[in-house]
Every structure is written in C-alpha cells, then in structure tokens.
N, C-alpha and C positions, 0 to 999 in steps of 0.2 A: 612457581612461575604462574603470573598471570596471563602474559600472552603465550599461548599453545601454539607451537608450529605443526600445522596441519598439512602441509604440501612443501615439497622442494622442487626446485628448477619447473617453475619460479618459486621462492620462498614465499610464504604464505602464513599468516600468525593469526590466531582468533581470540579476540578478547569478548569476554562475556560482560555485559554490563546490564545490573539488574533492572526490570521494569515489571512491576506488578501489575497484571491486568486480568482480563477474564478467562483467558486459556493462555497465557505466557507469563514467564517469571523473569525473561531477560531478552535481551537484544544481543545477537551475534552479530559482533563489529569485526572488520578484517582490515590486516595490514599486508599489502604487496611490497616487496622489497628486493630492489634490484640495482647493482652497480651504485650503490651508495645512496639513492634517491628510494623514494617511499610514498605510497598513496594509502590513506586511511580511508576505509569504505564505512561510511555511517558509524555515529559516535553514540547512540544511546539515547535515553530518557534522561532527564535533569533530576538531580540529586548530588547531595554531597558524598554519598556513598559510591554512586556511579562515577561520579568524576575522579574520586581517589584511585577506584580501579582502573579507569581507562588511563588516568595520568600515570599511574606506576607502570602499568601495561606498556605504554609508550616508552617509558624510561627504560625499560628492561632490555628493549631492542636498540637502545643508544641511536636512535634515529637524528640525522643532521636537520633541525628545525628548518632551516634555510633550502633544504632539499626536500621538504616532506609538504605534501598536499593532501587535500580532501575530496572527497566523491560522495555527494548525497542522493540515494537512490530516490528517495521523494522525502516530501517535507512534514510526514508525520511527527509529533512529538516524540515520539521513541526512537527517530533517526536521527534528528537535529538538535536534540534537546541540550547537548552538552558543547554545540559549535562554538556558542559565544564565550565559553570558558576554556575550551581546549586549543582551539586555533588560533594562532595570532595574526595580526593585521597583515603581515606579509606572506602570509602563506596562503594558496589558491584554495578557492573552494568551488567544485564544479557541481553543477546540475544542470537538468535540461532547462532549455527555454521555456518551455509548456509548463513545468513545475513551480518555475520561478513566476510566471504570471498566474497560476492559481494561488500560490501563496501570498501574493499581494492582494490577489481577490478576497481572500480569509480575512483581511484586515479592513474591507469596506463593509460599512454596516448596510448599506442597501442590499448587497450581495447576500449577506449573511440573512436579511430578513426575508429574500426570496425562498430561502432553505425553508424556513418556519412556515411562511405562509403557504408553500405548495406541501406540505406535511399535514398542516391544517385542512386543506382543501381535499387530501384524501382521506379525511376521516379521522387523523391524528390529534392526540391532547396537544393545547397551546404549549403545553410546558417543554414537548419535545425541541421546538424551536429554540429556547432559551439553551437547552441541553446542547445542541448543535451550535449554537452560537459559541458557547465556552469552550467546548472542544477545539474548534477551527481558530478561534482567537489564540490559541496557543501554538499552533502549528506554523510558527515563525521563528526566524532567527534575525539578529541585527545586521542588516546588509551595512551599514555605514562603518562596522568593525571589521569588515573583511575585503577580500581582493576577489570578487565572486566571478567567476568566468562560465558564461552560458555555452552549454554544448547541445549538439543534434543528433539523432541516430544516423549512426554509421560514422561518425567522429571517432577519432584516435586518442588517445590518452597515454602518452609515452610516459613510462616509469625504466628509467636505466633502460636496459636493452628490450624493455617488454614494449610490446604495442596492445593497448587494453581498447578492445570496440565497443562502443555504445550503440546498445540494442534497446529498442523501443518495447516496452513489457506494460504498456498502459492499461488501464484497468482498474486494480487497486487504487490509483489515482491517476488522473487525467495525463501527468506527465513521468510517471512512473518508468525509470530505465534501469537497465542492468548494465554489466560491463563481463564482456567476452575476451579470454586469452586463447586465440585460437592453436597455439602451439601445444598447450598442456590441455587444452579442451574444456577450462575451469569457467565457470559463468556465476558471478557474483550477483544473485538473483533478486536481493532485497526480499520484499514481501509477494514477489508474484506468483511465486510457488511454494506452498509451505506442506510440510508434511504434518506436523501436528494439529493443523487447522485449514480450514477453507479459508483464503483470504476473502477478507470484506470487499465490496464492491458497493461504494456509496453514491447517494444522489446528488448532483451539485448542479447548480444551474448553469446551463449554455452546453452540460455533456451529457445528455440524454443517450448517447448511443455508447456508455460505458460498458455494457456488457457485452456488445459487438466487439468493441475495441479488446475486450479481455479474452474473448474466443480467437480473435485474430494473431494476438501475440502469445497466445498458448502454442499456436501452430509455429509461430515465427521461431520460438523458441524449441519446439519439437523439431524443425528442418535443420537446425544448426547442430544436432545431436552431440549435446554438451557430455562430455565425460564425467563430470561430477558439479552438481549443485550446490553451491554455499550460500543457503539462504539465512534468514535474519532469526528465525524463531524456532526454538528444538533442537534436538540431537540431529546432526548431520546424518542422511541415511542415502543409500544408493535406489536406483530406480526411477529416474527422473521421468521417463518416457511413461511410465505405466501411472506417474504421478499425475501428468499432464492429461493423459486419458482420462483420469479416474475425474478429474476435476470438471472436464468438458461434459462428461457424462453427468455429473452430480448437476451442474447448473441446468442443464438440457433436460433431465427428469424434474426438476422444480418448475422450469418454465411447463412442462407439459401437465404437472400436479396444478398450476394455476389455470392455465385453461380449461383443465377437466372442470376444477372448483366452479368457475365461471361459467361456463356451459352447463351445470348442473343447478347453480343457484346465479341467474342472470341477475342484474343491478346490484350486487355487493360493492360496497366502497372498497377504497383502495386498501384502508386497513383491516376491514373484515376478510379481504382476498390474503392480506398477508398473514392474519392470525388464523386462516385456514389451511395455511403449508404446514409442512414438516420441518422443523428447525431443530440443527443438532444440540440441544441444551439440556442440562441435567435438571430439568423442571419438569413438572405435569402440568401446571398452570400457568398462563400467560403473566398472572398478576406475580407469580414468585419469580420472574426475572427481574434482574438489577433493571431499573429503569432507563439507564443509560446504554444497557444493551437491547432493551427492548427499542429503544429509540433508533439504534443503529439498524436492528433486524428491519425496521419499517422502512427505513432508509433504501435498504438492499432491496426491500420489496416493491418500492417504486422503480427501482431501476428494473426489474424484471418484467413489471407492468408496462413500461416505457419500450422495452425491447417487444413484447407481444403487440403493442400498438404499431411500432416500427414495422414490423412484417405482416400487419394486417390481420393478424389473428383475432385481435379484440377490438371494440370500441370503446370510446371514453365519453359519457356525457355527464356535463355539468347538471346537478339538480339540488335547487334550494342551498345553494353554494359548496356542496359536497360533491366530489366525483364519483360518478357510478360505471360498472364496468359490464359489458355485454359480450357475447361471443359473435364474431364476423360469420356468418352462416353463407 
C-alpha cells in the first residue's frame, strides 16, 4: 500500500512523496475522506517518481475526482510541485489569499531583484541573489489550469460531514496556513512545526515581520491544544506543545546570540553577524556548507536582524553601500 491510513474517524491517509533536500527525503501528503468526499493536503515535489507514487496512492483510495479537492499549505515547490499534473481543471484548489499574493510576487522580476539587492547590501555575495531568484521562480503552479479558491484564516472547508478550519500559521511563508479538525483535534500543519528540523524563515521584501508572525502563530497553535500534529517532513511524533516551546526558545536564543555578538563587535555587517551565529549544520567551516544552504541561512539571518531592529535592540547604518549593525544602548 502507498496510502497508509493513519487515523480513523475521520479517515486520514498519508502518502509520502520523495523530495531530496538538505534535511528531508520526502513530503508527507495527506488525504482526508468523509461521506464520499476527499481533500488532498499538499502534493509534493515535481518528479516522475513522485507523480507515480501520488497518483497510485490516490487511486488506491478510489476517490471520486468530482468530489475531491486540494488544499495547499504554502507555495514552496515541495508542496505544490505536482499540482499541475495531479489536479484536474474541475477540482478546487484552496490556498490563502496572502500566499496566493506571494506566489504571484515570486514571478515579478523587480521583486526578485529586491531579494538579491538586500542580500548584497548585508554583505552577501552577488551569487545569492541569483540562487534566490531560481528558487522562487519554481514556487508556482499554473493558475490557468485550476479552479483556484482563495481562503482566509477562520474559514471552514467542508469535506463530507467534516469542517476543517483554516488557521493562520504564517512565518515559514507569509501566507502559510494549517487546517484544524476540532472534533478529532487533528492539525494538518504543513511546515509550520517540524520535529526533524527547525522550519526556515526566509527574508522576503515587504515581510520584515516574518519572525514576529512566526512567534504569534506558534502561540496560536499552542492555544488550540491539538491532539496530533500531521506535519510535512519526517516521521510523525507526539509532543507538539513541547516542540512549540522548543522552537520559540530556539529562535529567541539565536536572537540573544546575535545581540551579544553585535554588542561585542559593533559595526559588523549583516553577513558577518550571520556567520557568527551557531547554526545546526554538519559542517565546521562556513565554506563547506552547500552554497544554496548558505544563501538560505543568510536570508534567515536577515530576518533575525530585522526583528532586532523592530524591537529597537540594534541600529542599522549603511556605510559604503553595506549595512552595519550597532547595539542600541
């Protein structure tokens, strides 16, 4: 069997779609089934092997295509990559309006240029901008092929007798959303909370509050008290509240570390500050890290610096075209 039943009442099935990345090998895609209707939550990264796995997994469940729809937690390639191949034009595709807006921005050249320009201004290599551009240009599906329905936090998606509530879990992306089924306490969380790794929070133009949004959404989920978290990468585990507390503490400790380092070495560039931080990577030297991962780490570092600036902990000054940081005393 490809589609593994992981819950009854409601019926929930898991299909693991392969996805090779720095810390993950697959994307957990879910199917919720009730009263002859079904909702597929995320579809995985684009590959022929992945397509066959997902197609065969859905076929095992004998879903009625006319009564099957799709929900996208966010528009990263490993969550939407198979949408154009697996979803039929008559099937609804749900995603948040905010995430839809970000997906459209990712196809705008000027917006992509702003990512590279900001990274260079922080002291990063020029190549990071092109790496970011290529990554974001792939975070899109063909809207003209689908019946797209935009949703908002608090909306409910009806699947048979089930009512799944849209929960704002912004941070990993600006419009990231989860689905909560209150009767069972199941939370389909996408990449919001992972056990295998800490979800990345990337700098995107116009969304300087990404880390503040993430802190808020972590507490929002904690207040829901989900019985089980069905996340997108790695084996399913218990202890979601403990994991929320860990992730909150993890990011705050990194903020404190950045502030300590800037205080000890005022005038560091953004990139120098990022490289001074402790990152959970299996490499001793910065140069040994894959350049794509270095770019993403630096992008997350900019998010930390933006948070510290917004909280008035540090000041940012441009000198000779490069941003330098100083503690606010």
